[in-house]
C-alpha positions in Angstrom: 2.0 -23.1 -8.0 2.4 -19.6 -6.6 -0.5 -17.3 -7.3 -1.6 -13.7 -6.3 -4.5 -13.1 -4.4 -6.9 -10.0 -3.2 -9.3 -9.9 -0.2 -12.5 -7.9 -1.2 -14.7 -6.2 1.3 -18.4 -6.4 0.2 -21.5 -6.1 2.4 -19.6 -6.3 5.8 -17.8 -9.8 4.5 -14.4 -10.5 3.2 -14.0 -12.7 0.2 -10.8 -13.8 -1.4 -10.0 -14.0 -5.2 -7.0 -15.9 -6.6 -5.2 -15.1 -10.0 -3.0 -17.4 -11.7 -1.9 -14.4 -13.9 -0.3 -11.8 -11.6 -1.4 -8.9 -13.8 -5.2 -9.4 -13.6 -5.4 -8.8 -9.7 -4.9 -5.0 -10.3 -7.4 -4.9 -12.8 -10.0 -6.4 -10.7 -8.9 -4.7 -7.6 -9.6 -1.3 -9.3 -13.3 -2.1 -9.3 -13.5 -3.1 -5.5 -13.0 -2.2 -1.8 -9.5 -4.5 -1.1 -8.5 -4.8 2.3 -5.3 -7.0 1.6 -3.2 -8.7 -1.2 -0.2 -10.7 -1.5 1.0 -14.2 -2.9 -0.5 -17.6 -2.0 0.0 -21.1 -2.7 -1.4 -24.7 -1.5 1.3 -26.4 0.7 1.8 -30.1 0.9 -0.8 -30.6 3.5 -3.5 -29.0 1.4 -3.9 -25.6 3.1 -3.4 -22.2 1.7 -0.4 -20.2 2.7 -0.1 -16.5 2.4 2.7 -13.8 2.3 4.3 -11.0 0.9 2.6 -7.9 -0.7 1.2 -6.5 -3.7 3.6 -3.6 -4.7 1.1 -2.6 -7.3 -1.7 -2.3 -4.9 0.4 -1.2 -2.0 -1.1 -3.9 0.3 0.5 -6.6 2.4 -0.7 -10.1 3.3 -2.5 -10.3 6.8 -2.4 -13.5 9.0 -6.1 -14.0 8.9 -5.8 -14.1 5.1 -4.8 -17.7 4.9 -8.1 -18.5 7.2 -10.2 -16.6 4.8 -8.6 -18.6 1.5 -9.0 -21.9 3.4 -12.6 -21.2 4.2 -13.8 -20.0 1.0 -11.6 -21.5 -1.8 -11.0 -24.7 -3.4 -7.8 -25.9 -3.3 -7.9 -28.5 -6.1 -7.9 -25.8 -9.0 -4.5 -24.4 -7.8 -2.3 -27.4 -6.4 0.8 -28.4 -8.1 
């Protein structure tokens, strides 16, 4: 399943949030300091893959975002 994500910077850390409903990400993002955003999905080998951009937030996925998602988020809730 493809989802939308944002990376929030808080207290010198970057934390991910994934949204299955695309419109919710911009509502949450408006209340936080966002460093990147894009689309994500869990691959067949159980790892997060990121890419694309959030046109509503004018932010693009970064290479390091996949590592942040793989470190901080459970994949089971978003697998196909």
